[in-house]
DSSP file (Angstrom, degrees, kcal/mol; ACC not computed):
  #  RESIDUE AA STRUCTURE BP1 BP2  ACC     N-H-->O    O-->H-N    N-H-->O    O-->H-N    TCO  KAPPA ALPHA  PHI   PSI    X-CA   Y-CA   Z-CA
    1    1 A X              0   0    0      0, 0.0     2,-0.1     0, 0.0     0, 0.0   0.000 360.0 360.0 360.0 129.0   87.1   96.9   81.4
    2    2 A X     >  -     0   0    0      1,-0.1     4,-2.3     4,-0.0     5,-0.2  -0.358 360.0-113.7 -80.4 163.6   88.0   93.4   82.5
    3    3 A X  H  > S+     0   0    0      1,-0.2     4,-2.3     2,-0.2     5,-0.2   0.864 118.0  53.8 -64.2 -35.8   88.6   92.5   86.1
    4    4 A X  H  > S+     0   0    0      2,-0.2     4,-2.3     1,-0.2    -1,-0.2   0.902 109.2  47.6 -66.4 -40.6   92.3   91.7   85.3
    5    5 A X  H  > S+     0   0    0      2,-0.2     4,-2.4     1,-0.2    -2,-0.2   0.906 112.5  49.1 -66.9 -41.0   92.7   95.2   83.7
    6    6 A X  H  X S+     0   0    0     -4,-2.3     4,-2.2     2,-0.2    -2,-0.2   0.896 111.7  49.5 -64.8 -39.3   91.1   96.9   86.7
    7    7 A X  H  X S+     0   0    0     -4,-2.3     4,-2.2     2,-0.2    -2,-0.2   0.902 111.4  48.6 -65.8 -41.2   93.4   94.9   89.0
    8    8 A X  H  X S+     0   0    0     -4,-2.3     4,-2.4     2,-0.2    -2,-0.2   0.894 111.0  50.5 -65.7 -40.0   96.5   95.8   87.1
    9    9 A X  H  X S+     0   0    0     -4,-2.4     4,-2.4     2,-0.2    -2,-0.2   0.896 110.2  50.0 -65.1 -39.5   95.4   99.5   87.1
   10   10 A X  H  X S+     0   0    0     -4,-2.2     4,-2.4     2,-0.2    -2,-0.2   0.896 111.1  49.0 -65.5 -39.8   94.9   99.4   90.8
   11   11 A X  H  X S+     0   0    0     -4,-2.2     4,-2.2     2,-0.2    -2,-0.2   0.905 111.4  49.7 -65.9 -40.8   98.3   97.8   91.3
   12   12 A X  H  X S+     0   0    0     -4,-2.4     4,-2.5     2,-0.2    -2,-0.2   0.913 110.8  49.8 -63.1 -42.1   99.9  100.5   89.1
   13   13 A X  H  X S+     0   0    0     -4,-2.4     4,-2.9     1,-0.2     5,-0.2   0.919 109.9  50.6 -62.5 -43.7   98.2  103.2   91.1
   14   14 A X  H  X S+     0   0    0     -4,-2.4     4,-2.4     1,-0.2    -1,-0.2   0.895 111.1  49.3 -61.7 -39.7   99.4  101.8   94.4
   15   15 A X  H  X S+     0   0    0     -4,-2.2     4,-2.4     2,-0.2    -2,-0.2   0.917 112.7  46.8 -64.9 -43.5  103.0  101.6   93.0
   16   16 A X  H  X S+     0   0    0     -4,-2.5     4,-2.4     2,-0.2    -2,-0.2   0.934 113.9  47.3 -64.8 -46.3  102.8  105.2   91.8
   17   17 A X  H  X S+     0   0    0     -4,-2.9     4,-2.5     1,-0.2    -2,-0.2   0.900 113.0  49.6 -63.0 -40.5  101.3  106.5   95.1
   18   18 A X  H  X S+     0   0    0     -4,-2.4     4,-2.6    -5,-0.2    -1,-0.2   0.899 110.8  49.4 -64.7 -41.0  103.9  104.5   97.1
   19   19 A X  H  X S+     0   0    0     -4,-2.4     4,-2.4     2,-0.2    -2,-0.2   0.906 112.1  48.3 -64.5 -41.5  106.8  105.9   95.0
   20   20 A X  H  X S+     0   0    0     -4,-2.4     4,-2.1     2,-0.2     5,-0.2   0.928 112.7  48.5 -63.2 -45.6  105.5  109.5   95.4
   21   21 A X  H  X S+     0   0    0     -4,-2.5     4,-2.0     1,-0.2    -2,-0.2   0.930 114.4  44.9 -60.8 -47.7  105.1  109.0   99.2
   22   22 A X  H  X S+     0   0    0     -4,-2.6     4,-2.6     1,-0.2    -1,-0.2   0.867 110.4  55.2 -67.0 -36.6  108.6  107.5   99.6
   23   23 A X  H  X S+     0   0    0     -4,-2.4     4,-2.2     2,-0.2    -1,-0.2   0.927 110.8  43.2 -64.0 -45.8  110.2  110.2   97.3
   24   24 A X  H  X S+     0   0    0     -4,-2.1     4,-2.4     2,-0.2    -1,-0.2   0.895 114.4  51.4 -66.4 -39.0  108.9  113.1   99.4
   25   25 A X  H  X S+     0   0    0     -4,-2.0     4,-2.8    -5,-0.2    -2,-0.2   0.907 109.9  49.6 -64.4 -40.7  109.8  111.3  102.6
   26   26 A X  H  X S+     0   0    0     -4,-2.6     4,-2.7     2,-0.2     5,-0.2   0.920 111.0  49.0 -64.7 -43.3  113.3  110.7  101.4
   27   27 A X  H  X S+     0   0    0     -4,-2.2     4,-2.2     1,-0.2    -1,-0.2   0.911 113.4  47.8 -61.5 -41.4  113.7  114.3  100.4
   28   28 A X  H  X S+     0   0    0     -4,-2.4     4,-2.4     2,-0.2    -2,-0.2   0.923 112.9  47.7 -65.5 -44.3  112.4  115.4  103.8
   29   29 A X  H  X S+     0   0    0     -4,-2.8     4,-1.8     2,-0.2    -2,-0.2   0.918 112.7  47.9 -64.3 -44.3  114.7  113.0  105.7
   30   30 A X  H  X S+     0   0    0     -4,-2.7     4,-0.7     1,-0.2    -1,-0.2   0.894 113.1  48.6 -65.4 -39.0  117.8  114.0  103.7
   31   31 A X  H >< S+     0   0    0     -4,-2.2     3,-0.7    -5,-0.2    -1,-0.2   0.899 111.1  50.0 -65.8 -40.3  117.0  117.7  104.3
   32   32 A X  H 3< S+     0   0    0     -4,-2.4    -1,-0.2     1,-0.2    -2,-0.2   0.811 107.3  55.5 -68.0 -29.5  116.4  117.1  108.0
   33   33 A X  H 3< S+     0   0    0     -4,-1.8    -1,-0.2    -5,-0.2     2,-0.2   0.653  85.5 100.5 -78.5 -15.0  119.7  115.3  108.3
   34   34 A X  S X< S-     0   0    0     -4,-0.7     3,-1.4    -3,-0.7    28,-0.1  -0.514  71.3-140.9 -72.8 134.4  121.7  118.2  106.8
   35   35 A X  T 3  S+     0   0    0      1,-0.3    -1,-0.1    -2,-0.2    26,-0.0   0.762 104.1  49.9 -65.0 -21.9  123.5  120.3  109.4
   36   36 A X  T 3  S+     0   0    0     24,-0.1    26,-2.3    18,-0.1    -1,-0.3  -0.101  78.4 155.0-108.0  35.4  122.6  123.4  107.4
   37   37 A X  B <   -a   62   0A   0     -3,-1.4     2,-0.2    24,-0.2    26,-0.2  -0.403  51.3-109.8 -63.0 135.2  118.9  122.6  107.0
   38   38 A X        -     0   0    0     24,-3.2    28,-0.2     1,-0.1    11,-0.2  -0.491  30.5-169.3 -68.9 129.6  116.9  125.7  106.4
   39   39 A X  S    S+     0   0    0      9,-2.5     2,-0.4     1,-0.3    10,-0.2   0.859  70.8  21.7 -89.0 -39.2  114.7  126.5  109.4
   40   40 A X    >   -     0   0    0      8,-0.9     3,-0.8     1,-0.1    -1,-0.3  -0.938  53.8-165.1-141.0 111.4  112.5  129.3  108.1
   41   41 A X  T 3  S+     0   0    0     -2,-0.4    -1,-0.1     1,-0.2     7,-0.1   0.780  93.7  48.7 -64.4 -27.3  111.7  129.9  104.4
   42   42 A X  T 3  S+     0   0    0      2,-0.1    -1,-0.2     6,-0.0     2,-0.1   0.550  89.0 100.2 -93.9  -8.2  110.3  133.3  105.1
   43   43 A X  S <  S-     0   0    0     -3,-0.8     5,-0.1     1,-0.1    -3,-0.0  -0.383  84.9 -95.0 -76.8 154.8  113.1  134.7  107.3
   44   44 A X    >   -     0   0    0      1,-0.1     3,-2.2     3,-0.1     4,-0.5  -0.343  46.0-102.1 -60.7 152.9  115.7  137.0  105.9
   45   45 A X  G >  S+     0   0    0      1,-0.3     3,-1.0     2,-0.2     4,-0.2   0.813 121.0  57.0 -51.1 -36.6  118.9  135.1  104.9
   46   46 A X  G 3  S+     0   0    0      1,-0.2    -1,-0.3     2,-0.1     3,-0.2   0.722 113.2  40.7 -69.2 -19.4  120.8  136.1  108.0
   47   47 A X  G X  S+     0   0    0     -3,-2.2     3,-0.8     1,-0.1    -1,-0.2   0.308  86.8  95.8-110.1   7.9  118.1  134.5  110.2
   48   48 A X  T <  S+     0   0    0     -3,-1.0    -9,-2.5    -4,-0.5    -8,-0.9   0.657  73.0  63.7 -76.4 -16.0  117.2  131.4  108.3
   49   49 A X  T 3  S-     0   0    0      1,-0.3     3,-0.3    -4,-0.2    -1,-0.2   0.374 104.7-106.3 -97.5   6.5  119.4  128.9  110.1
   50   50 A X    X   -     0   0    0     -3,-0.8     3,-1.5     1,-0.2    -1,-0.3  -0.467  58.9 -41.5  99.0-174.4  117.9  129.0  113.6
   51   51 A X  T 3  S+     0   0    0     81,-0.5    -1,-0.2     1,-0.3    82,-0.1   0.662 132.0  55.7 -69.6 -15.9  119.1  130.6  116.9
   52   52 A X  T 3  S-     0   0    0     -3,-0.3    -1,-0.3     1,-0.3    -2,-0.1   0.306 105.1-126.7-100.2   9.8  122.8  129.5  116.4
   53   53 A X    <   -     0   0    0     -3,-1.5    -1,-0.3    -6,-0.1     2,-0.1  -0.278  51.4 -24.6  78.7-166.5  123.2  131.2  113.0
   54   54 A X  S    S-     0   0    0     -8,-0.1   -18,-0.1     1,-0.1     4,-0.0  -0.344  73.4 -95.1 -80.7 161.9  124.5  129.5  109.9
   55   55 A X        -     0   0    0      4,-0.2    -1,-0.1     1,-0.1   -19,-0.1  -0.333  36.3-110.1 -71.0 158.7  126.7  126.4  109.9
   56   56 A X  S    S+     0   0    0      2,-0.1    -1,-0.1    -2,-0.0    -2,-0.1   0.710  93.3  90.6 -66.0 -17.7  130.4  126.9  109.6
   57   57 A X  S    S-     0   0    0      1,-0.1    -2,-0.0     2,-0.0     0, 0.0  -0.311  80.6-129.5 -75.2 163.2  130.4  125.5  106.1
   58   58 A X        +     0   0    0     -4,-0.0    -1,-0.1     2,-0.0     2,-0.1   0.349  69.2 122.1 -92.4   6.1  130.0  127.8  103.1
   59   59 A X        -     0   0    0      1,-0.1    -4,-0.2     3,-0.0     3,-0.1  -0.400  69.7-108.9 -68.0 143.8  127.3  125.5  101.7
   60   60 A X        -     0   0    0      1,-0.1   -24,-0.1    -2,-0.1    -1,-0.1  -0.328  46.0 -83.5 -68.7 157.9  123.9  127.2  101.1
   61   61 A X        -     0   0    0      1,-0.1     2,-0.7   -24,-0.1   -24,-0.2  -0.332  40.9-124.0 -61.7 141.9  121.0  126.3  103.4
   62   62 A X  B     -a   37   0A   0    -26,-2.3   -24,-3.2   -31,-0.1     4,-0.3  -0.813  25.7-174.6 -91.8 113.8  119.2  123.1  102.4
   63   63 A X     >  +     0   0    0     -2,-0.7     4,-2.8   -26,-0.2     5,-0.2   0.431  52.2 103.3 -90.3   2.2  115.4  123.9  102.0
   64   64 A X  H  > S+     0   0    0      1,-0.2     4,-2.5     2,-0.2     5,-0.2   0.906  83.4  41.7 -57.6 -50.7  114.1  120.4  101.4
   65   65 A X  H  > S+     0   0    0     -3,-0.3     4,-2.4     1,-0.2    -1,-0.2   0.904 116.7  49.4 -65.7 -39.1  112.5  119.7  104.8
   66   66 A X  H  > S+     0   0    0     -4,-0.3     4,-2.2   -28,-0.2    -1,-0.2   0.891 112.1  48.8 -65.5 -39.0  111.1  123.3  105.0
   67   67 A X  H  X S+     0   0    0     -4,-2.8     4,-2.3     2,-0.2    -2,-0.2   0.917 112.3  46.9 -67.8 -43.2  109.6  123.0  101.5
   68   68 A X  H  X S+     0   0    0     -4,-2.5     4,-2.7    -5,-0.2    -2,-0.2   0.917 112.6  50.4 -66.1 -41.6  108.0  119.6  102.2
   69   69 A X  H  X S+     0   0    0     -4,-2.4     4,-2.7    -5,-0.2     5,-0.2   0.915 109.7  50.6 -61.4 -41.9  106.6  120.8  105.5
   70   70 A X  H  X S+     0   0    0     -4,-2.2     4,-2.7     2,-0.2    -1,-0.2   0.929 110.9  49.0 -61.2 -44.1  105.2  123.9  103.8
   71   71 A X  H  X S+     0   0    0     -4,-2.3     4,-2.2     2,-0.2    -2,-0.2   0.923 111.7  49.1 -60.7 -44.8  103.5  121.7  101.2
   72   72 A X  H  X S+     0   0    0     -4,-2.7     4,-0.7     1,-0.2    -2,-0.2   0.912 112.9  47.2 -62.3 -42.7  102.1  119.4  103.9
   73   73 A X  H >< S+     0   0    0     -4,-2.7     3,-0.6     1,-0.2    -2,-0.2   0.910 113.0  48.5 -66.2 -41.4  100.7  122.4  105.8
   74   74 A X  H >< S+     0   0    0     -4,-2.7     3,-0.7     1,-0.2    -1,-0.2   0.864 115.1  44.1 -67.7 -34.9   99.2  124.0  102.7
   75   75 A X  H 3< S+     0   0    0     -4,-2.2    11,-0.5     1,-0.2    12,-0.3   0.464 105.6  62.2 -92.1  -0.4   97.5  120.8  101.5
   76   76 A X  T << S+     0   0    0     -4,-0.7    -1,-0.2    -3,-0.6    -2,-0.2   0.272  71.6 135.3-102.9  11.0   96.2  119.8  105.0
   77   77 A X    X   -     0   0    0     -3,-0.7     3,-1.8     1,-0.2    -3,-0.0  -0.323  61.6-131.4 -59.9 136.2   94.0  122.9  105.3
   78   78 A X  T 3  S+     0   0    0      1,-0.3    -1,-0.2     4,-0.0     4,-0.1   0.729 105.6  66.2 -61.2 -20.0   90.5  122.1  106.7
   79   79 A X  T 3  S+     0   0    0      2,-0.1    -1,-0.3     0, 0.0     2,-0.2   0.676  89.0  82.1 -75.1 -16.4   89.1  124.2  103.8
   80   80 A X  S <  S-     0   0    0     -3,-1.8     4,-0.1     1,-0.1     2,-0.0  -0.587  91.0-101.7 -89.7 150.9   90.4  121.7  101.2
   81   81 A X        -     0   0    0     -2,-0.2     2,-0.4     2,-0.1    -1,-0.1  -0.367  50.9 -92.7 -67.6 150.1   88.6  118.5  100.3
   82   82 A X  S    S+     0   0    0     -4,-0.1     2,-0.1     2,-0.1    20,-0.1  -0.875 100.4  48.8-108.9 145.5   89.8  115.3  101.8
   83   83 A X  S    S+     0   0    0     -2,-0.4     2,-0.2     1,-0.1    -2,-0.1   0.522  81.0 172.5 -77.5 154.9   91.7  113.2  101.0
   84   84 A X     >  -     0   0    0     -2,-0.1     4,-1.8    -4,-0.1     3,-0.2  -0.629  51.2 -92.0-120.2 178.1   94.5  115.6  100.0
   85   85 A X  H  > S+     0   0    0      1,-0.2     4,-2.8    -2,-0.2     5,-0.2   0.865 125.1  59.4 -59.3 -36.2   98.1  115.4   99.0
   86   86 A X  H  > S+     0   0    0    -11,-0.5     4,-2.2     1,-0.2    -1,-0.2   0.909 102.7  51.5 -60.4 -41.6   99.0  115.7  102.7
   87   87 A X  H  >>S+     0   0    0    -12,-0.3     5,-2.5     2,-0.2     4,-0.7   0.921 111.6  47.6 -61.8 -43.0   97.0  112.6  103.5
   88   88 A X  H ><5S+     0   0    0     -4,-1.8     3,-1.2     1,-0.2    -2,-0.2   0.960 114.3  45.0 -60.5 -51.8   98.9  110.7  100.7
   89   89 A X  H 3<5S+     0   0    0     -4,-2.8    26,-2.7     1,-0.3    27,-0.5   0.778 108.9  56.9 -69.0 -26.2  102.3  111.9  101.8
   90   90 A X  H 3<5S-     0   0    0     -4,-2.2    -1,-0.3    -5,-0.2    -2,-0.2   0.612 123.6-100.3 -80.6 -11.4  101.7  111.3  105.5
   91   91 A X  T <<5 +     0   0    0     -3,-1.2    17,-2.5    -4,-0.7    -3,-0.2   0.652  63.4 156.9 107.2  17.0  100.9  107.6  104.8
   92   92 A X  B   < -B  107   0B   0     -5,-2.5     2,-1.2    15,-0.2    -1,-0.2  -0.436  56.3-103.7 -69.3 150.2   97.1  107.3  104.7
   93   93 A X     >  -     0   0    0     13,-1.9     4,-2.3     1,-0.2     3,-0.4  -0.640  40.6-172.3 -73.9  98.5   95.8  104.3  102.7
   94   94 A X  H  > S+     0   0    0     -2,-1.2     4,-3.2     1,-0.2     5,-0.2   0.741  75.2  65.9 -73.7 -23.0   94.7  106.3   99.7
   95   95 A X  H  4 S+     0   0    0      2,-0.2     4,-0.5     1,-0.2    -1,-0.2   0.926 112.2  35.4 -64.6 -40.7   92.9  103.4   98.0
   96   96 A X  H >4>S+     0   0    0     -3,-0.4     5,-1.4     2,-0.2     3,-0.8   0.895 118.3  53.4 -74.1 -40.6   90.4  103.4  100.8
   97   97 A X  H ><5S+     0   0    0     -4,-2.3     3,-1.8     1,-0.3     5,-0.4   0.858 102.4  56.9 -62.9 -36.8   90.6  107.2  101.1
   98   98 A X  T 3<5S+     0   0    0     -4,-3.2    -1,-0.3     1,-0.3    -2,-0.2   0.724  96.8  64.9 -69.4 -19.4   89.8  107.8   97.5
   99   99 A X  T < 5S-     0   0    0     -3,-0.8    -1,-0.3    -4,-0.5    -2,-0.2   0.359 124.5-103.4 -80.9   6.8   86.6  105.8   98.0
  100  100 A X  T < 5S+     0   0    0     -3,-1.8     3,-0.2     1,-0.1    -3,-0.2   0.608  96.7 108.6  85.1  11.7   85.4  108.5  100.3
  101  101 A X    > < +     0   0    0     -5,-1.4     3,-1.5     1,-0.2     4,-0.4  -0.271  25.5 138.0-116.3  46.8   86.1  106.6  103.5
  102  102 A X  G >   +     0   0    0     -5,-0.4     3,-1.3     1,-0.3    55,-0.2   0.833  68.4  63.1 -62.2 -32.8   89.1  108.5  104.8
  103  103 A X  G 3  S+     0   0    0      1,-0.3    -1,-0.3    -3,-0.2    54,-0.1   0.754 108.1  43.5 -64.8 -21.1   87.8  108.3  108.3
  104  104 A X  G <  S+     0   0    0     -3,-1.5    -1,-0.3    -8,-0.1    -2,-0.2   0.433  94.1 117.4 -97.1  -2.2   88.1  104.5  108.1
  105  105 A X    <   -     0   0    0     -3,-1.3     2,-0.4    -4,-0.4   -11,-0.1  -0.148  59.7-129.9 -66.5 159.1   91.5  104.7  106.5
  106  106 A X        -     0   0    0    -13,-0.1   -13,-1.9   -15,-0.0     2,-0.4  -0.859   9.9-130.0-107.2 144.4   94.6  103.3  108.0
  107  107 A X  B     -B   92   0B   0     -2,-0.4     3,-0.2   -15,-0.2   -15,-0.2  -0.796  18.5-159.8 -86.2 139.1   97.8  105.1  108.5
  108  108 A X    >>  +     0   0    0    -17,-2.5     4,-2.8    -2,-0.4     3,-0.6  -0.076  46.5 126.5-112.6  33.8  100.6  102.9  107.1
  109  109 A X  T 34 S+     0   0    0      1,-0.2    -1,-0.2     2,-0.2     5,-0.1   0.793  73.9  56.0 -68.1 -24.4  103.7  104.2  108.8
  110  110 A X  T 34 S+     0   0    0     -3,-0.2    -1,-0.2     1,-0.2    -2,-0.1   0.826 123.2  26.1 -74.0 -28.5  104.7  100.8  110.1
  111  111 A X  T <4 S+     0   0    0     -3,-0.6     2,-0.4     1,-0.2    -2,-0.2   0.627 123.3  53.4-102.3 -17.7  104.6   99.3  106.6
  112  112 A X  S  < S-     0   0    0     -4,-2.8     2,-0.5   -21,-0.1     5,-0.2  -0.965  74.0-129.6-131.2 133.0  105.3  102.4  104.6
  113  113 A X        +     0   0    0     -2,-0.4     2,-0.3    -3,-0.1   -88,-0.2  -0.694  49.9 154.0 -76.0 120.4  108.0  105.0  104.6
  114  114 A X     >  -     0   0    0     -2,-0.5     4,-1.4    -5,-0.1     3,-0.2  -0.859  61.7 -94.0-143.6 174.2  106.2  108.3  104.7
  115  115 A X  H  > S+     0   0    0    -26,-2.7     4,-2.8    -2,-0.3   -25,-0.2   0.802 120.8  62.2 -63.1 -28.8  106.5  112.0  105.7
  116  116 A X  H  > S+     0   0    0    -27,-0.5     4,-2.6     1,-0.2    -1,-0.2   0.918 101.5  50.1 -64.0 -42.1  104.7  111.0  109.0
  117  117 A X  H  > S+     0   0    0     -3,-0.2     4,-1.9     1,-0.2    -1,-0.2   0.869 112.7  47.8 -64.6 -33.6  107.6  108.7  109.9
  118  118 A X  H  X S+     0   0    0     -4,-1.4     4,-2.7     2,-0.2    -2,-0.2   0.922 111.1  49.4 -71.9 -44.0  110.1  111.5  109.2
  119  119 A X  H  X S+     0   0    0     -4,-2.8     4,-2.0     1,-0.2    -2,-0.2   0.924 111.1  51.5 -58.6 -43.9  108.1  114.1  111.2
  120  120 A X  H  X S+     0   0    0     -4,-2.6     4,-1.9     1,-0.2     5,-0.2   0.918 111.0  46.8 -60.7 -44.6  107.9  111.6  114.1
  121  121 A X  H  X S+     0   0    0     -4,-1.9     4,-2.5     1,-0.2    -1,-0.2   0.911 110.1  53.6 -63.2 -42.2  111.7  111.0  114.0
  122  122 A X  H  < S+     0   0    0     -4,-2.7     8,-0.4     1,-0.2    -1,-0.2   0.867 114.2  42.2 -61.5 -35.7  112.3  114.8  113.8
  123  123 A X  H  < S+     0   0    0     -4,-2.0    -1,-0.2    -5,-0.2    -2,-0.2   0.787 124.4  32.2 -81.9 -28.2  110.2  115.3  116.9
  124  124 A X  H  < S+     0   0    0     -4,-1.9     3,-0.4    -5,-0.2    -2,-0.2   0.696  98.7  82.6-108.0 -21.0  111.4  112.4  119.0
  125  125 A X  S >X S+     0   0    0     -4,-2.5     3,-0.6    -5,-0.2     4,-0.6  -0.452  84.0  23.9 -90.0 160.5  115.1  111.7  118.2
  126  126 A X  G >4 S-     0   0    0      1,-0.2     3,-1.4     2,-0.2    -1,-0.2   0.856 123.6 -67.5  61.5  42.9  118.3  113.3  119.5
  127  127 A X  G 34 S-     0   0    0     -3,-0.4    -1,-0.2     1,-0.3    -2,-0.1   0.862  94.3 -58.9  48.5  44.5  116.8  114.6  122.8
  128  128 A X  G X> S+     0   0    0     -3,-0.6     3,-1.0    -4,-0.1     4,-0.8   0.812  85.9 157.6  58.2  34.0  114.6  117.1  121.0
  129  129 A X  H XX  +     0   0    0     -3,-1.4     4,-2.9    -4,-0.6     3,-0.8   0.839  66.4  63.0 -55.5 -35.7  117.6  118.7  119.4
  130  130 A X  H 3> S+     0   0    0     -5,-0.4     4,-2.3    -8,-0.4     8,-0.4   0.851  93.5  61.6 -62.1 -34.5  115.3  120.1  116.6
  131  131 A X  H <4 S+     0   0    0     -3,-1.0    -1,-0.2     1,-0.2    -2,-0.2   0.836 115.8  32.5 -61.4 -31.5  113.3  122.2  119.1
  132  132 A X  H << S+     0   0    0     -3,-0.8   -81,-0.5    -4,-0.8     3,-0.4   0.877 126.3  38.0 -90.9 -45.0  116.5  124.1  120.0
  133  133 A X  H  < S+     0   0    0     -4,-2.9   -81,-0.3     1,-0.2    -3,-0.2   0.826 133.3  19.4 -81.6 -31.2  118.3  124.1  116.7
  134  134 A X     X  +     0   0    0     -4,-2.3     4,-2.3    -5,-0.3    -1,-0.2  -0.571  67.7 166.5-136.7  70.2  115.4  124.6  114.3
  135  135 A X  H  > S+     0   0    0     -3,-0.4     4,-2.5     1,-0.2     5,-0.2   0.826  76.3  53.7 -61.8 -33.2  112.5  126.0  116.3
  136  136 A X  H  > S+     0   0    0      2,-0.2     4,-2.1     1,-0.2    -1,-0.2   0.933 110.9  45.6 -67.9 -44.7  110.4  126.9  113.3
  137  137 A X  H  > S+     0   0    0      2,-0.2     4,-2.2     1,-0.2    -2,-0.2   0.919 113.2  51.5 -62.2 -42.5  110.6  123.4  111.7
  138  138 A X  H  X S+     0   0    0     -4,-2.3     4,-2.1    -8,-0.4    -2,-0.2   0.936 111.2  46.1 -60.2 -48.1  109.8  121.9  115.1
  139  139 A X  H  X S+     0   0    0     -4,-2.5     4,-2.5     1,-0.2    -1,-0.2   0.855 110.7  53.6 -66.4 -33.6  106.7  124.1  115.6
  140  140 A X  H  X S+     0   0    0     -4,-2.1     4,-2.5     2,-0.2    -1,-0.2   0.887 107.1  51.9 -67.4 -37.6  105.6  123.4  112.0
  141  141 A X  H  X S+     0   0    0     -4,-2.2     4,-2.2     2,-0.2    -2,-0.2   0.938 112.3  45.5 -61.8 -46.5  105.8  119.6  112.7
  142  142 A X  H  X S+     0   0    0     -4,-2.1     4,-2.5     1,-0.2    -2,-0.2   0.913 112.8  50.4 -63.0 -42.7  103.7  120.0  115.8
  143  143 A X  H  X S+     0   0    0     -4,-2.5     4,-2.9     2,-0.2    -1,-0.2   0.895 108.6  52.5 -63.9 -39.9  101.2  122.2  114.0
  144  144 A X  H  X S+     0   0    0     -4,-2.5     4,-2.5     2,-0.2     5,-0.3   0.940 110.6  46.8 -61.2 -47.5  100.9  119.7  111.2
  145  145 A X  H  X S+     0   0    0     -4,-2.2     4,-2.6     1,-0.2     5,-0.2   0.918 114.4  48.1 -61.4 -42.6  100.2  116.8  113.5
  146  146 A X  H  X S+     0   0    0     -4,-2.5     4,-2.0     2,-0.2    -2,-0.2   0.928 111.6  49.7 -62.5 -45.4   97.6  119.0  115.4
  147  147 A X  H  < S+     0   0    0     -4,-2.9     4,-0.4     1,-0.2    -2,-0.2   0.923 116.5  40.2 -62.2 -45.6   95.9  120.1  112.2
  148  148 A X  H >< S+     0   0    0     -4,-2.5     3,-0.9     1,-0.2    -1,-0.2   0.907 115.5  50.8 -72.5 -40.9   95.6  116.6  110.8
  149  149 A X  H 3< S+     0   0    0     -4,-2.6    -1,-0.2    -5,-0.3    -2,-0.2   0.812 111.5  48.3 -67.5 -29.0   94.6  114.9  114.1
  150  150 A X  T 3< S+     0   0    0     -4,-2.0    -1,-0.2    -5,-0.2    -2,-0.2   0.479  85.6 111.8 -90.5  -1.6   91.9  117.5  114.8
  151  151 A X    <>  -     0   0    0     -3,-0.9     4,-0.9    -4,-0.4     5,-0.2  -0.481  69.9-135.0 -71.7 140.2   90.3  117.2  111.3
  152  152 A X  T  4 S+     0   0    0     -2,-0.2     2,-0.6     1,-0.2     4,-0.2   0.826  96.1  52.9 -65.5 -29.6   86.9  115.7  111.3
  153  153 A X  T  4 S-     0   0    0      1,-0.1    -1,-0.2     2,-0.1    -2,-0.1  -0.931 127.6  -0.2-109.2 117.7   87.8  113.5  108.4
  154  154 A X  T  > S+     0   0    0     -2,-0.6     4,-0.9   -72,-0.1    -1,-0.1   0.360  98.4 107.3  92.4  -5.6   91.0  111.5  108.8
  155  155 A X  H  X  +     0   0    0     -4,-0.9     4,-2.4     1,-0.2     3,-0.2   0.884  69.5  61.2 -73.0 -38.1   91.8  112.7  112.3
  156  156 A X  H  > S+     0   0    0      1,-0.2     4,-2.6    -4,-0.2     5,-0.2   0.902 100.2  52.5 -60.0 -45.1   90.9  109.5  114.1
  157  157 A X  H  > S+     0   0    0      1,-0.2     4,-2.1     2,-0.2    -1,-0.2   0.896 111.7  47.6 -59.1 -37.0   93.5  107.3  112.3
  158  158 A X  H  X S+     0   0    0     -4,-0.9     4,-2.5     2,-0.2    -2,-0.2   0.916 111.0  50.4 -69.7 -41.7   96.3  109.7  113.3
  159  159 A X  H  X S+     0   0    0     -4,-2.4     4,-0.7     1,-0.2    -2,-0.2   0.903 111.5  48.9 -61.5 -40.2   95.1  109.9  116.9
  160  160 A X  H >< S+     0   0    0     -4,-2.6     3,-0.6     1,-0.2     6,-0.2   0.900 111.4  49.7 -65.2 -40.0   95.1  106.1  117.0
  161  161 A X  H 3< S+     0   0    0     -4,-2.1    -2,-0.2    -5,-0.2    -1,-0.2   0.897 110.7  49.6 -64.5 -40.1   98.6  106.0  115.5
  162  162 A X  H 3< S+     0   0    0     -4,-2.5    -1,-0.2    -5,-0.1    -2,-0.2   0.560  84.1 114.9 -78.1  -7.9   99.9  108.6  118.1
  163  163 A X  S XX S-     0   0    0     -4,-0.7     3,-1.5    -3,-0.6     4,-1.5  -0.412  72.4-130.8 -63.3 134.5   98.4  106.7  121.0
  164  164 A X  T 34 S+     0   0    0      1,-0.3    -1,-0.1     2,-0.2     6,-0.1   0.798 106.7  59.8 -58.1 -28.3  101.2  105.3  123.3
  165  165 A X  T 34 S+     0   0    0      1,-0.2    -1,-0.3     7,-0.0     3,-0.1   0.760 114.3  35.6 -72.0 -21.8   99.6  101.9  123.3
  166  166 A X  T <4 S+     0   0    0     -3,-1.5     2,-0.5    -6,-0.2    -2,-0.2   0.605 115.2  55.6-102.6 -15.2  100.0  101.7  119.5
  167  167 A X    ><  -     0   0    0     -4,-1.5     3,-1.4     3,-0.1    -1,-0.2  -0.947  58.1-161.9-130.1 112.5  103.3  103.5  119.0
  168  168 A X  T 3  S+     0   0    0     -2,-0.5    -1,-0.1     1,-0.3     4,-0.1   0.695  91.2  62.3 -66.8 -17.6  106.5  102.5  120.8
  169  169 A X  T 3  S+     0   0    0      2,-0.1     2,-0.6     1,-0.0    -1,-0.3   0.665  89.0  78.5 -81.5 -15.0  108.1  105.8  120.1
  170  170 A X  S <  S-     0   0    0     -3,-1.4    -3,-0.1    -7,-0.2     2,-0.0  -0.839  85.6-128.7 -95.1 120.5  105.5  107.7  122.1
  171  171 A X              0   0    0     -2,-0.6    -7,-0.1     1,-0.1    -2,-0.1  -0.337 360.0 360.0 -69.4 149.6  106.2  107.4  125.9
  172  172 A X              0   0    0     -8,-0.1    -1,-0.1    -4,-0.1    -7,-0.0   0.461 360.0 360.0 -72.6 360.0  103.4  106.3  128.2
């Protein structure tokens, strides 16, 4: 394999990983923006919409954000090898992570649209409206951040990202 072929393959991989990351983030963002976003995948239909019941429209509940969060939680389990699909979708630099150096990896949310940027928006925007209107989604977002930040591999980059000195959305 020539150096040019290896370079082209690496560029193609980066494009594919970036497209996958952006696609899941877009689905999550669009689902979170829906007034009828599904709060709890496991609840009976009458209880799925949060404490205020279903939206006045007759549209079915939108499960996108709940499904992506479930996927992120399932693939961020400490029992699974790292890097995982959750690391990719949250915006870790997978090229470095795939080399076995995830603890040295960078989170790329400032340069890359990812599920982490969507989780961050869901938790910080609109005066914490999500905590009241969709408590299950809100708690899952917090649990996901806790799980990834406390992991021995890959936790440090997330903690550095969440530091108020590095992130203007986190208050001092």
